[in-house]
N, C-alpha and C positions, 0 to 999 in steps of 0.2 A: 825267807823260810820260817815257818812257825813250828820249829822244833827246839825244845829246850831240855838240856841234861843238867841235873843238879845233884850234888852229893853233900851230905852233912853227917859226919861221923860214919856210922854203919848203915845209914839209910840213903837210898838214892831215889830219884824221881825223874821220869821221862815224860815230857808232854809232846805228843806228836799230833799236831793239828795241820797237816799238810798232806799232799799226795805221796804215795809210796812209789819210789823210783824217781829218777831225775828226768824231767821233761827236756825237750829241745831248748827251751829258754832258761834252763837251770833251776826251775822250781822243783820242789819236792826233795826227798831225801833218798839217796841210794843206799843199798845194803852195805857198801864199802864205807861210806861216811858214817852210817849208823854204828858200824863195828868200831871205828876209831873213837867216836864219842862215848860209846859204851865202855870201852877199855879205859878211857880217861877218867871214868868215875872212880876207879880203884876198886878195892875189895869192899863191897857193900853186902850186907847180909839180908837186907830187905830192899826190894825194888818195886816201887809203884809206877805203873805204866798207864798213862791216860792217852787214849787214841780217839780222835775224831777226824777220820780221813775220808775224803771224797772218793777214794779208790786209788788205782794206779796199776803198777806192774806186778803181776802175780809172782814172778820169779824173785823180785826184790822182796816182796812180802813174805815169801816162804823162807828166804835167807834170813830176814830179820827175825822171824818166828824161831828158826833154829838157833840163832844167836841167843835169844832170850831163854830158850829151853835149856 
């Protein structure tokens, strides 16, 4: 999986370079996994999100969007 979550002080960074939603083979990131990783960042005031995804599941994408909002 090419997804990375980092936090340093009050700044956080997410690199999402994989498909949205988990595939049959376990590739990609589900909204549930994204939520766990996002919560693990702690209280950050600035969050940079870098996305280069080939697509995926629209429902997981919407859930991830709502988590970030």
